C-alpha positions in Angstrom: 7.7 18.1 6.1 5.4 18.5 3.3 5.2 20.9 0.1 3.0 21.4 -2.1 3.3 23.6 -5.3 0.2 24.7 -7.1 -0.9 27.6 -9.7 0.8 26.7 -12.3 -0.9 26.2 -16.2 -1.1 27.3 -19.6 -0.2 31.2 -20.2 0.4 33.5 -23.5 3.9 35.3 -23.4 3.5 38.3 -21.8 1.0 36.6 -19.0 1.5 36.4 -15.6 1.1 33.7 -13.6 1.3 33.2 -9.2 2.5 30.6 -8.1 1.8 29.2 -4.4 4.1 27.0 -1.8 1.9 25.4 1.2 3.9 24.0 3.7 2.7 21.7 5.9 3.6 19.7 8.9 5.8 22.2 10.3 5.7 26.0 10.9 7.3 27.6 7.8 8.5 30.6 10.1 12.5 30.6 10.2 12.9 28.4 7.0 15.1 29.1 4.0 13.1 28.1 1.2 13.2 28.5 -2.5 11.8 28.1 -6.2 13.0 25.8 -8.5 12.2 24.7 -12.0 13.3 22.3 -14.4 12.5 22.3 -17.9 12.6 19.3 -20.5 16.2 18.3 -21.5 17.3 20.7 -19.0 19.1 20.4 -15.3 16.6 21.9 -12.4 17.8 25.3 -11.6 17.0 27.6 -9.0 14.5 30.4 -9.9 14.4 32.2 -5.9 15.0 31.9 -3.0 14.1 33.6 0.5 15.6 34.1 4.0 14.0 32.5 7.1 12.7 35.9 8.0 12.0 37.1 4.4 14.7 39.7 4.3 17.1 38.5 1.9 15.8 37.2 -1.7 17.6 35.9 -4.6 16.7 35.6 -8.3 18.1 34.0 -11.0 19.4 36.6 -13.5 16.6 35.3 -16.3 14.3 36.3 -13.8 15.2 39.4 -12.2 12.4 42.3 -12.3 10.0 40.3 -13.5 9.3 37.6 -10.7 8.9 38.6 -7.0 9.3 35.7 -4.3 7.2 36.4 -0.8 5.9 34.3 2.5 3.0 34.3 4.2 4.4 32.7 7.9 1.0 33.9 9.1 -0.6 30.7 6.4 2.7 28.8 6.3 2.4 29.6 2.4 5.5 30.9 -0.3 4.6 32.6 -3.2 6.5 33.1 -6.6 4.7 35.7 -8.5 5.7 35.7 -12.2 5.0 38.1 -15.1 6.5 38.9 -18.1 6.2 35.2 -19.0 8.4 33.4 -22.1 8.8 30.3 -23.6 12.0 29.8 -21.4 10.4 30.5 -18.3 8.1 26.8 -19.2 9.2 24.4 -16.8 8.3 22.2 -13.7 8.4 24.5 -11.1 8.7 22.8 -7.4 9.2 24.5 -3.9 12.5 23.0 -1.5 13.5 24.2 1.8 16.1 23.0 4.0 16.0 22.5 7.3 15.6 25.0 9.7 19.0 24.9 11.7 21.1 24.9 8.6 21.3 28.4 7.5 23.0 29.3 4.2 22.9 32.9 2.4 20.2 32.4 -0.6 22.5 32.5 -3.1 24.2 29.7 -2.2 21.2 27.7 -1.9 19.3 28.8 -4.6 22.4 27.7 -6.5 22.8 24.4 -5.8 19.4 22.1 -5.5 21.0 19.2 -4.8 21.6 20.2 -0.7 17.8 21.3 -0.8 16.4 18.3 1.6 12.5 18.5 1.4 10.9 18.7 -1.9 6.9 19.6 -2.9 5.9 17.7 -5.9 5.7 20.5 -9.2 3.5 21.9 -10.7 3.6 22.8 -14.4 4.4 26.0 -15.8 3.6 26.1 -20.1 4.1 29.5 -22.1 3.1 29.3 -25.1 0.5 30.9 -27.8 
């Protein structure tokens, strides 16, 4: 199981970015997966998670209405569309997943990053003017 996040960069406040998470070594369909972030000096936090069939989505309060998670199982990809970015969104963003046989409410999954089994390398998002 391998995950690779990409799409980060330097963006001005109010701008938009789309992060991508490429899954390889397994078929993404049916796997719950999420985006997490960690800013310097802060604990890692769940940003958004999506169920295995894409029907359930969770967003942490600070990103509701600004971020959208989606998945394209045909491409083995998960995306995080981010808009209205602020300096508080600056962090390294990671995608992570748990085995397909483990089913949890997406909110539970997103609020317990330590329980995530597989992590990709992160992508840096810096929001600054």
